[in-house]
C-alpha positions in Angstrom: -62.1 17.5 26.8 -60.9 20.7 28.9 -59.4 21.6 32.1 -59.8 24.3 34.2 -57.5 25.9 37.2 -58.8 26.0 40.8 -60.6 23.8 43.4 -63.9 25.2 42.5 -66.3 25.4 39.4 -66.4 29.1 39.0 -69.1 31.0 37.4 -66.8 31.8 34.2 -66.0 28.0 33.7 -69.7 26.8 34.1 -70.9 29.4 31.7 -68.1 28.4 29.2 -68.9 24.6 29.6 -72.7 25.3 29.2 -72.1 27.8 26.2 -70.4 25.3 24.3 -72.2 22.3 25.2 -68.7 20.8 26.7 -69.3 17.3 28.5 -65.7 16.2 29.4 -63.2 17.6 31.8 -59.9 16.2 33.1 -59.0 17.2 36.5 -55.5 17.4 37.9 -53.7 17.9 41.2 -54.2 21.5 41.2 -57.9 20.8 41.1 -57.9 18.8 44.4 -57.4 19.3 48.1 -59.3 16.7 49.9 -62.3 14.0 49.2 -65.0 16.6 50.4 -63.8 19.4 48.2 -63.3 17.1 45.2 -66.6 15.3 45.5 -68.3 18.8 45.7 -66.2 19.8 42.4 -67.0 16.7 40.4 -70.8 17.0 41.3 -71.0 20.5 40.4 -69.5 19.4 37.2 -71.9 16.9 36.4 -74.7 19.2 37.4 -73.5 21.7 34.7 -72.5 18.7 32.0 -75.4 16.6 32.4 -75.7 13.0 32.5 -73.2 12.2 29.6 -70.5 13.7 31.8 -67.3 12.3 31.4 -64.9 13.2 34.1 -61.3 12.0 33.9 -58.2 11.7 35.9 -54.8 10.4 35.5 -54.5 7.8 38.3 -51.8 5.5 36.9 -49.9 4.4 40.0 -46.6 5.3 41.2 -45.5 9.0 40.4 -48.6 9.6 38.3 -51.5 9.9 40.6 -53.7 13.1 41.2 -55.7 12.0 44.1 -52.8 11.7 46.8 -54.7 10.7 49.7 -56.4 7.6 48.7 -54.7 4.2 48.8 -51.3 4.5 46.7 -51.0 2.2 43.8 -47.9 0.5 42.6 -46.4 1.7 39.5 -46.9 -0.1 36.4 -43.3 -1.4 36.6 -43.7 -2.3 40.1 -46.7 -4.7 39.0 -44.2 -5.8 36.3 -41.4 -6.7 39.0 -44.2 -8.7 40.9 -45.5 -10.4 37.8 -48.8 -11.4 39.2 -51.8 -11.1 36.9 -54.4 -11.4 39.8 -52.5 -8.9 41.9 -52.7 -6.2 38.8 -56.2 -6.9 38.4 -57.0 -6.3 42.1 -55.0 -3.2 41.9 -56.9 -2.0 38.8 -60.1 -2.6 40.9 -59.0 -0.8 44.1 -57.8 2.2 41.9 -61.3 2.4 40.5 -63.1 2.0 43.7 -61.4 5.3 45.1 -61.8 7.4 42.0 -65.4 6.3 41.4 -66.3 7.5 45.1 -64.7 10.9 44.1 -66.9 11.1 41.0 -64.8 9.9 38.0 -65.8 7.7 35.5 -62.8 7.8 33.1 -59.2 6.9 34.0 -56.4 7.6 31.6 -54.7 4.2 32.5 -53.2 1.9 32.2 -49.8 2.7 30.3 -49.1 0.1 27.4 -45.8 1.6 26.3 -43.0 -0.8 26.4 -40.0 1.1 28.2 -37.2 -0.3 25.8 -35.2 2.9 26.1 -33.4 3.2 29.5 -33.2 6.7 28.9 -36.6 7.4 28.5 -37.5 10.9 30.3 -41.0 10.3 30.8 -42.1 6.8 31.0 -39.7 4.7 32.8 -41.6 3.0 35.8 -45.0 4.0 34.1 -44.5 0.9 31.9 -45.3 -2.7 32.9 -42.0 -3.8 31.2 -40.2 -4.4 27.9 -41.9 -7.9 26.9 -45.0 -6.9 24.7 -46.9 -10.1 25.6 -46.4 -9.9 29.3 -47.0 -6.3 29.4 -50.2 -6.5 28.0 -51.3 -9.4 30.0 -50.7 -7.3 33.3 -52.2 -4.0 31.7 -55.3 -5.8 30.6 -55.9 -7.5 33.9 -55.3 -3.9 35.5 -58.1 -2.6 33.1 -60.5 -5.7 33.7 -60.1 -4.9 37.3 -61.1 -1.0 36.7 -64.0 -1.9 34.5 -65.6 -4.5 37.1 -65.8 -1.6 39.5 -67.3 0.8 37.0 -64.5 3.0 35.7 -63.7 3.3 32.1 -59.8 2.9 31.1 -58.0 4.6 28.3 -54.7 2.9 27.3 -52.0 5.0 26.1 -49.9 6.3 24.5 -50.4 4.7 21.0 -48.5 3.6 18.9 -45.7 3.7 22.0 -43.8 6.4 23.9 -41.4 3.6 25.2 -38.4 4.0 22.9 -37.8 7.8 23.0 -35.3 9.8 24.7 -37.5 13.0 24.2 -40.4 14.2 26.3 -43.2 15.3 23.9 -44.5 17.6 26.6 -41.2 19.8 25.4 -40.6 18.6 22.0 -41.6 16.2 19.1 -39.9 12.9 19.3 -39.4 10.2 16.6 -39.3 6.5 16.8 -37.7 5.5 13.5 -37.7 1.8 13.3 -38.9 -0.6 10.5 -42.6 -1.7 10.5 -41.5 -5.3 11.4 -39.9 -4.1 14.5 -42.6 -1.9 15.4 -45.0 -4.6 15.0 -43.0 -7.0 17.1 -42.7 -4.4 19.9 -44.1 -1.1 20.2 -47.5 -1.9 18.6 -48.1 -5.5 20.0 -49.7 -4.6 23.3 -51.9 -2.1 21.6 -53.0 -4.3 19.2 -54.0 -6.9 21.8 -55.8 -4.1 23.6 -57.8 -3.1 20.3 -59.5 -6.2 19.7 -61.7 -8.9 21.1 -64.1 -9.1 24.2 -61.6 -7.1 26.3 -61.0 -4.2 23.9 -60.0 -1.2 25.9 -63.2 1.3 25.6 -60.7 4.2 24.7 -57.2 4.8 23.4 -55.0 7.9 23.8 -52.5 8.9 20.9 -49.0 9.8 21.2 -47.6 13.2 19.8 -44.6 11.0 18.2 -43.6 10.8 14.5 -43.1 7.3 13.2 -41.7 7.5 9.8 -42.2 3.8 9.0 -45.8 4.6 9.4 -46.3 8.1 8.5 -43.0 10.2 7.7 -44.9 13.5 7.6 -47.4 13.6 10.9 -47.1 12.7 14.4 -49.7 10.0 15.3 -51.9 12.2 16.9 -52.6 13.8 13.4 -51.8 10.8 11.3 -54.7 9.2 9.0 -52.4 6.4 8.3 -52.0 5.5 11.9 -55.4 6.3 13.4 -57.7 5.1 10.5 -55.8 3.1 8.1 -53.8 1.2 10.9 -56.1 1.3 14.0 -59.4 1.5 12.5 -59.1 -0.3 9.1 -56.6 -3.1 9.6 -56.9 -3.7 13.4 -60.8 -2.9 13.5 -60.6 -1.1 16.7 -64.2 0.3 17.3 -63.4 2.4 20.8 -62.9 5.9 21.2 -59.6 7.7 20.3 -58.8 10.7 22.1 -55.4 12.6 21.7 -53.1 13.4 24.4 -53.0 16.9 25.6 -53.0 19.3 22.5 -51.1 22.2 24.6 -48.1 20.0 24.9 -45.0 21.5 23.1 -44.8 18.7 20.4 -48.2 19.9 19.0 -49.0 23.6 20.1 -45.6 25.0 19.2 -45.3 23.6 16.0 -49.1 23.3 14.5 -51.0 25.9 16.6 -53.8 24.2 18.9 -57.1 25.0 16.6 -55.2 23.7 13.3 -53.8 20.7 15.3 -57.3 19.7 16.6 -59.1 19.7 13.1 -56.1 17.6 11.8 -56.6 15.1 14.8 -60.2 15.0 14.1 -59.8 14.5 10.1 -57.1 11.8 10.9 -59.6 9.9 13.0 -59.5 11.1 16.6 -63.0 11.1 18.3 -62.1 13.8 20.8 -59.5 16.3 21.2 -57.9 17.2 24.7 -57.9 20.9 24.6 -56.1 21.2 28.3 -54.5 24.7 27.7 -55.9 28.3 28.5 -59.4 29.7 28.0 -57.8 31.4 25.0 -56.6 28.2 23.3 -59.6 26.3 24.1 -61.7 29.2 22.2 -59.3 28.9 19.6 -59.8 25.1 19.5 -63.6 25.4 19.3 -63.5 28.1 16.8 -61.4 25.8 14.3 -63.7 22.7 14.8 -66.7 24.8 14.3 -65.2 26.4 11.0 -64.2 22.9 9.9 -67.8 21.4 10.6 -69.3 24.3 8.6 -67.2 24.1 5.7 -67.6 20.2 5.5 -64.1 19.7 6.3 -65.5 17.5 9.4 -68.8 16.2 8.2 -71.8 16.6 10.4 -72.7 12.7 10.2 -68.9 11.9 11.2 -69.2 14.3 13.9 -72.5 12.8 15.2 -71.1 9.6 15.3 -68.4 10.5 17.6 -70.6 12.3 19.7 -72.9 9.1 20.0 -69.8 6.9 20.8 -68.8 9.5 24.0 -72.4 9.2 24.9 -72.4 5.6 25.1 -69.1 5.5 27.0 -70.7 7.8 29.5 -73.7 5.5 29.8 -71.7 2.5 30.2 -69.7 4.1 32.7 -72.1 6.7 34.5 -70.4 9.3 36.9 -71.6 8.3 40.5 -70.3 8.9 44.0 -70.8 5.8 45.9 -69.6 5.7 49.5 -66.2 4.7 49.7 -66.2 1.6 52.1 -63.0 -0.3 51.1 -60.0 2.0 52.2 -58.5 -0.2 54.6 -58.8 -3.3 52.2 -57.7 -1.5 49.3 -54.5 -0.1 51.2 -53.6 -3.7 51.9 -54.2 -4.5 48.3 -51.6 -1.5 47.4 -49.1 -2.4 50.3 -48.8 -6.1 49.1 -48.0 -4.7 45.6 -45.3 -2.5 46.7 -43.8 -5.3 48.8 -43.8 -8.0 46.2 -42.2 -5.3 43.7 -39.2 -5.0 45.9 -36.2 -6.2 43.6 -32.6 -6.5 44.7 -29.9 -5.6 42.3 -26.1 -6.2 43.0 -26.5 -8.3 46.5 -27.6 -5.3 48.5 -26.6 -6.0 52.2 -28.7 -4.7 55.1 -27.0 -2.5 57.8 -26.9 -3.9 61.3 -29.9 -3.0 63.3 -29.5 0.5 64.9 -26.3 1.3 62.9 -25.3 4.9 62.1 -26.5 5.8 58.8 -25.4 8.7 56.5 -28.3 9.3 54.0 -27.5 11.2 50.7 -30.7 12.3 48.8 -31.5 15.0 46.5 -33.2 18.2 48.0 -37.0 17.9 47.5 -38.2 17.1 43.9 -40.9 19.3 42.4 -43.7 18.3 40.1 -42.5 18.1 36.4 -46.0 18.3 35.3 -46.4 14.7 34.5 -45.6 13.2 37.8 -46.3 14.6 41.3 -43.8 15.9 43.4 -41.0 13.4 44.8 -40.8 12.3 48.2 -39.2 15.2 50.5 -35.8 14.3 51.6 -37.0 14.6 55.2 -39.6 12.1 55.0 -37.1 9.6 53.7 -34.8 10.4 56.7 -37.9 9.9 59.1 -38.7 6.7 57.6 -35.4 5.2 58.1 -34.9 6.7 61.7 -37.5 3.9 62.9 -34.6 1.7 62.1 -31.3 3.5 62.5 -29.3 6.7 63.6 -29.8 8.7 60.6 -27.8 11.6 59.5 -29.2 13.6 56.5 -27.2 15.2 53.8 -29.0 16.8 50.8 -27.7 17.8 47.5 -29.2 20.5 44.8 -27.0 19.3 41.8 -25.6 15.9 41.3 -23.5 16.9 38.6 -21.5 18.9 41.5 -21.9 17.2 44.4 -18.5 15.8 45.8 -18.7 12.3 47.3 -15.2 11.9 48.3 -15.7 14.8 50.7 -18.2 12.7 52.7 -16.6 12.0 56.5 -14.8 8.7 56.7 -16.2 8.2 60.1 -17.4 4.6 59.6 -21.3 5.4 59.1 -23.0 3.1 56.6 -23.8 5.5 53.4 -27.1 5.2 51.7 -28.0 6.9 48.7 -31.7 7.5 48.1 -32.6 8.4 44.5 -36.0 10.4 44.5 -36.3 11.7 41.0 -36.8 10.2 37.7 -33.7 11.9 36.1 -30.6 9.4 35.3 -27.4 10.4 37.0 -24.8 11.9 34.9 -21.1 11.1 34.2 -19.7 12.7 37.5 -21.9 10.8 39.8 -21.6 7.7 37.8 -17.8 7.7 38.0 -17.6 9.0 41.6 -20.3 8.2 43.7 -19.9 5.0 45.7 -22.6 4.4 48.4 -22.9 1.3 50.6 -26.6 0.9 49.5 -28.6 2.3 47.1 -32.1 2.9 47.3 -33.7 3.6 43.9 -37.0 4.9 45.0 -38.3 6.0 41.7 -36.7 5.4 38.1 -35.2 1.9 38.7 -32.5 2.7 35.6 -30.9 5.0 38.3 -29.5 1.7 39.8 -27.5 1.1 36.6 -25.9 4.5 36.8 -24.1 3.9 40.3 -21.8 1.3 41.0 -23.4 -0.1 43.9 -25.9 -2.8 45.3 -29.3 -1.7 45.0 -32.9 -2.1 46.1 -35.6 -1.1 43.6 -39.1 0.1 44.6 -40.2 1.8 41.3 -41.8 4.3 43.3 -41.6 6.3 46.4 -45.2 6.4 48.0 -45.5 5.9 51.8 -46.1 2.0 51.4 -42.9 1.6 49.3 -40.8 3.4 52.3 -42.7 1.0 54.5 -41.6 -2.1 52.3 -38.1 -0.6 52.3 -38.0 -0.7 56.2 -39.5 -4.2 56.4 -36.6 -5.4 54.0 -34.0 -3.5 56.0 -35.6 -5.2 59.1 -35.2 -8.8 57.7 -38.8 -9.1 57.8 -39.3 -8.9 54.0 -37.4 -10.5 51.3 -36.9 -8.6 47.8 -38.6 -11.4 45.5 -39.3 -9.0 42.8 -37.7 -9.2 39.2 -37.1 -6.0 37.0 -39.2 -6.4 34.0 -36.7 -4.8 31.6 -33.0 -5.6 30.7 -30.0 -4.7 32.3 -30.6 -5.8 35.9 -29.1 -8.7 38.0 -30.0 -10.2 41.4 
């Protein structure tokens, strides 16, 4: 599977795809402008790749969405806070209807990682929670909804990325737990998703070392994990695809071509070669050489190709008209509303009150999530109810909370990034109300009553306003430890 830059299928990329018989691509935010452009791009890709096309997207919900103009799904943890299997199923179906109309047939979701590390820099609200059984129930309901609408899911990141404090896009994490503990927590949701009639059709590997399972190799390149555990012990028969092999955890340590062959010999069915044309050429050359040498037996390669063809056949690319926009927006709004979670007995400012809003300057994309909500947009949303003075900061570690004017304004902190706060903010910031609009764990950093949304999409801001206006209660419950109503 490859990626490519731009919003059109240029001649060089089309020639590369045809010359190498590539039939799988993953598209990102930089490939998209609007529905008309994107449906043409996916149609052009299908014309080049043929009827076995696999066109993938990361449309998880919350901050990890690529098509940002379609109905905005709640994050997984928002659905965990709402704790309703039927709502999760309806959400997965609504996501699938939107992306299918855009020409996608494979969604790299839902996330099965248990966020049992509050300082996880890359998962957080992308997880349904910390309880393995409930997280699996909600995730599989979400997946069932997607499959009903004809879009294949790929659960991730096996064997679990939740208990890490390192982002594998930047370095190689280690989860050093005994097998019994891994089986009880991290592995449990994946084992549920790997077996039975509801088994996930595809599963994505994590670039993480689990010494109790394989002390020498990250899961992506571990035969002990992918073949012995997943295939042999658990009997998983779906497709195993790697996470992006351009990520620092892999590319900077092993080299993309060498790592691709190691992943395939370990048991992966497809490598995600998301880098540059040069690294994609390197990957192709290494795989070709491994087939020629017998390191990758031809019959095993053909078996994998057949599996991928079957996935495309079971979930064909199509572009049906999207007729459910309004109904799907209602589903998404319901999710955001029912997710609202009170922490520490937050109080509403009086109608028309004078507010001071303190918020980080605009948050750029970190390459995994989309860019955070601009500060001005949060202020404009609150101005529907209050007289708002906006005050932005660039660096939380140096912002002087004590310098705020003592003029009687009700002070609201809106947290709009995934980064946890440091010691300075934790010890000195004292807002009257904290709106945790992304990472709920930030509410634990600031000694103030908080309202958690688990995401910053427009319907999340609307839900906040409904709560502030007294029209909506905060009925959600944080699905991870540490939070009190």
